[in-house]
N, C-alpha and C positions, 0 to 999 in steps of 0.2 A: 557388385551393382553400383552404378554411379547414382548421384542424387536425382538426376532427371528421370532415370528409369524407375527409381523408388517412388517418386511422385506420380509418375504415369501409372504405375501398378496400383497405387492407392486410389487414384481417380477412377480407374477401370472398376475396381472393387466396389466403390461407392455407387457408380452408375449401374452396376449389375443388380443392386438391391435398392432401387430408387425409393420405393415406398418406405422401406425400413429405415433407410438413411434419412429421409425427410422427417419421419416421426421422431427419430433420434435427435435430430438437430432442432426440433420444435422447442424443446426446453431452453436451449441456448438462444433461439430467436426471441422468445418471450422475455428471457432474462435481460438480454442486451437492450431490447427495445424499451423495457420498463425502466432500466437504470438510466439510459440516455434521456428518456422522456421526462422522468422525475427531476433529474438534475437540470435539464433545460428549463423546466417550469420554475424551479427554485432560482436559477440564475437570472431568468427573465424578470421575475418579480423583484429580486434584489436590485437589478439595474434600473428598473422602472421607479421603484421607491426612492433610490438614490437620486435619480433625476428630479423627482417631485420635491425632495427636501432641498436640493440645490436651488430650485426655483424659489422656494420660500426664503432661502438665505441662511447662512450659518450663524447669523446674529439674532435669530428669532428664538424666543423662549415661550414655553407653554405652562400655564398654571392650570392644573386639573384637580378635580375633587378626589380626596382619598390619598393614601400613601402607597406608592408603588412598592410592592413586595410585602406590604403589611397584611395582616389577616383580614382586614376590612376591604381589601381590593384584590381582585384576581378571580380565578375560577371558583365559583361557588360562594364568593363573598359579596357583601352588599355595602355600599358606601352612601352615607347621608351627605348630600351636597350642601355645604355651608357657605359656598361662595356667593357673594352679592355684589351689587354695584358699589357699595361703600368700600369694598376691598380694591376695586378698580381705582377709585378716587384716592385711596390711601397710597397705592403704588405710584400714582401720578405725582402726589405731593412729596413723597419721601424718598423716591429712588431717582438718582441722578443719571445723566448720560443716556436717557431714553429717547428713542426716535418715534415713539408712539405706543400707546396701550389701548387695547380694545376688548370689551367683553363680547361674548357671543352666546346666543340662545338658539337652540335647534329644535325644530318641530317637523314632523312628517305629516303632510296633508294632501288634499286634492285641490287643484286649481282649475279654473275654467276661463275660456275666452270664446265668446259667442256660443256656438253649439259644440265646441270641442272641450274635452276633459282630459286632464293628465293626472295620474295618481302617483302616490308615494314621492311627492316632490319635497325636497329638503328646504324648509324655510329657515333662513338664518337671520336673526336679529342682531344688529351691531351698530357701530357708530360710523361717522363720516370718514374715519381714518382706516376703516377695515381694508379697503382696496390697497392702500399704501403699505400697511403693516404686514399683511399676509401675501403681498405681491400678486394681487388679483385685479389687475387694471381692467378698465372697460375698453372695448374695441370700437364701440360706436355710442353716441350720446355722451352722457356723463354720469358719474357716481353722485348720489345725493349729497348735498352740502351740509354744513354745520347747522344752519338755521332749520333746514328740513328735518335733520336728525333730532334736534332739541325740541322741536315742536311736535314731533311724532307724526309728521305728515305722511300720508299714505302714498309713498313712492317706492319704486323697486328697481333693482338691477337684476337682470335675468341671465341664466346660463344658456349655452348654445343649444342644449336639448330642448329647452323651453321655446327658443326661437324656431327651431326646426319643426317641432311636433305641434305646437299650438298655433304659431303664426304662419307656418308653411309658405314661406316666400315673401310675406308681407313685412314691411318695416315695422318693428315692434315699438319704436320710440313714440311716446305719447298715447299709446294704446292702453286700455284698461283691462286688467286681469282680475278675476274674482277669487279671493282667498277666503274660504269659509264665510261667504256672504258679504265680505268687505271688498270694495273696489280699490285697487292700487294702480297708479299710473306708472308705466314703464319709462324710466329716464335713461337707462343705459343697458348695454349688453356686455357680459363678462367675458374675459379671455378664456378660450377653451382649455380644459384641464384633462379631459379623458376619464378613464375608469380605473379604479384600484380595487382589486379583489372582487370584481363584478359590481362595485358600487359606482354609479355614474355621478361624477362630481359636477357635471354640467347640468344635471337635473336639479338646479338650485335657484332659489330666489332670495336675494338679500334685501331686507327692509330695515328701516330705522329701529333701533333697540326699543325705544319708547313705544313705537307703534306695535312692536311684537309683544311687549308687556300687556298692552291694552287688548290686543287681538287674542292672546292666549291666556290672559288672566294669571300671570305668574311673574315673580321678580327674580326667579332663579337664573343664575349665570352658569352655563355649562362649562365654558372654558374662558380663560383670559390669555390673550396674546400680547406679549411685550417685545418690542424690537429695540435692541441695544444700538447705540450709535455706530459701533464698529465691533469686529470680532474680538479684538483684544480686551474689550470691557465686559464681555459676556459673563465670565466667571464672577466678577465683582458685582455686576447687576443682579445676577442670580442670588448671591448672598444677601444683597440689600432687599430684594423682593421677599425672601424668606424671613428676614428680620422684621420687615413691615407687617407681614401677615401673621407672624407669631404673637403680635400684640393682642389679638383677640381670637386667634385660632390655635388649635393644638397641632403638633407635628403630623399626627395621623389624619388631619382634616384636609391636607392638600399636598401636592407634589409640584415642584418647579423643575421642568425638564428643558434642556437646550435641544436645539434641532439635531445636533451631533449625537447627543445622548439618546434621543428618541430613535434616530436612524440606526445607531449601533445596537440598541435593544431589539428593534424589529429585524435587523439583519441577522443578529444572533439567533433569534427565534426561528427565522426562515432557514438559516443554515442548519440548525439542529434538526428541524423537521425534514429538510431535504436529505440530509445524511441518513436519518433514520429510515425514511421511505426508500431511499436507494439501497440501504442495507437489506431491508425486507425484500426488495425486488431482486437483489443479488442471490437470495436463497434459491430462486428458480434456476439460476445458473448452476448452483451446486446440484440441484435435482437433475438438471440437464446433464451435468457431468456424470452423475451416477448412471443415467440412461446410456451415455456413451460407453462407459465402462462395461455395462451389462451386455450391450449389443456387440462390443468388440470381443468379449469372452465367448459369446455365442458364435461369432464369426471365426474365432480360433478353432472351436470345436468342429464347425462345419468344414473348415479348410485344412484339417489335419493332414489329409493325404497330399494336398497341394504343398503344404510346408515340407513334408517328408520328401516329395519329389524335388523341390527346389534345393533342399540340402544335399540330396543325392547327386545332383548335377553341379554341385560346387558352391552353392550359396552359403555364406557364413551366418553364424548366429546373430552377428551385428546387423547384417542385411535384413534378416527377418524382423529383428527388433525395430529397425528404422522404418520398415514398411508399415508395420501395424501402428507404430507411434505416429507416423505421418498420416495414416488414415484417420486416426482419432483427432489429430490437430486440424486436418482438412475439414472434418465435419463441424467442428466448433467455429472455425474461421468462416465457413459457409453460413452457418447460423448467425454469426456476428454481422456479416454483410447484409443478410436479409433483415435482421433486427434493426440495423442502422437505417435501411430504406424505410421500414415501417415507422420507426421513430421520427424520421424526417417528415414523412407525410402527416403523421399524427400531430407533430409540432406545428406545422403550417396551419392545420385545422384549428387547433387549440389557441394559437396565437391570435385568432380573430376574436376571441372572447376574453382571454387573460394573457398577460405578457409571457412569452416563452421564447428562449433563444438557445439553439444547440451550440455548445462550446466544444472547442478542440479537445480540452482535457477530459471531458466526459466521454468522448469517442475513444481516446487513448486508454482511459481506465477500463472501459467496457471491453474493448478489443484485447487489451492486455490480460484482463481477468479471464475472458473466455478462452484465450489461447493457453493460459496457465491451467485452466480446468481441463482442456484437451490433453495437455502433457501429463498432468497429475493422474487423471483417471484413465489415461491410455497406457500408462507405464505397466501396470499389472498384467493386462492382457498381452501386451507386447513381450514382456519377459516370459510369460507362460509359453507363447508361441516360439520364442527363441530357444527355449530349453528343451523343446521336443527332440527326441532322438530320431534320426532318419528312419531306422528300421521299424521302430514302434509306430511312427507316423504312417509309413507306407502300408502297414498291416491293418490300420484303422479302417473300419467299415462305417 
């Protein structure tokens, strides 16, 4: 038998038992779709986060409360925030080659404009250098200046979500928004940032740090952003910031992270999660492979007389082996194709909410693994069929 005839015989056998073949391939379909989908989500998130950090700049540093990796920070841990504005001033005085240092304070609250209300808005308190340091320029109007920041004037720069949902087509500049009973005048609109992990970065209002302190009654600094003059000085600047802060803080009280370090940490976490989830999803491929093996063994039993007849008219054991092995691989390849289609549709839907991108290597891995499953789990039934003696097979009822 030539290869075309073997393939044709396999297709005929699959079409003869459509329901059984479909149910057999279902495990492969679910496995391939799950693996591709999970890898696509992980890849999309990594690409998106990489883009976000590239926008911030490779010379940006973050000072955050607590020590990364220490017992006081991480899952189940609690960190006492000891960062204050005096630490910001110390960094400004003692660290060289800085292009800007800003504190930030974050609060979540409801804001209003006329009869419209927007909930869970991120209020960021910072200084006049915020837009320049974190690369968040305004697209209309202007960011509040030094005199407005130092006097704690009630002015604000708002994100695109605020503009779209509160002002609904109106020009927001010079309009007043209500933040917990306090009126703030909009002076500028911030450049669009999009969402990360479902968190809308454009649902943000930036106000002067002093105004935020008065508004929320706290002197706490959630984070400190420091921008080195160039990428080459980042390592030295990081060391100088640590030295300055250690004068009245302990090592476990803070962490200084560069943009590259933070990106690497996040990518490492996402990569590990993606691989783990894809590995769990791949278990369904193994389950599907067991189903393929089981059905092929049943098929050998049902077609024993057919096998005997084929051998009686001259078919070799290798021909029988190839036919049943081809049937098993065809089932898994068919399942892989359907799984790819389902994963593509699901990715397009999910991409509307979180970043997701189908990668070529995820398709290659899934198809390669599903084909391997077909070969591995199809070998035993194929060998069993090939070893049947013609006379015994023909006598089988």
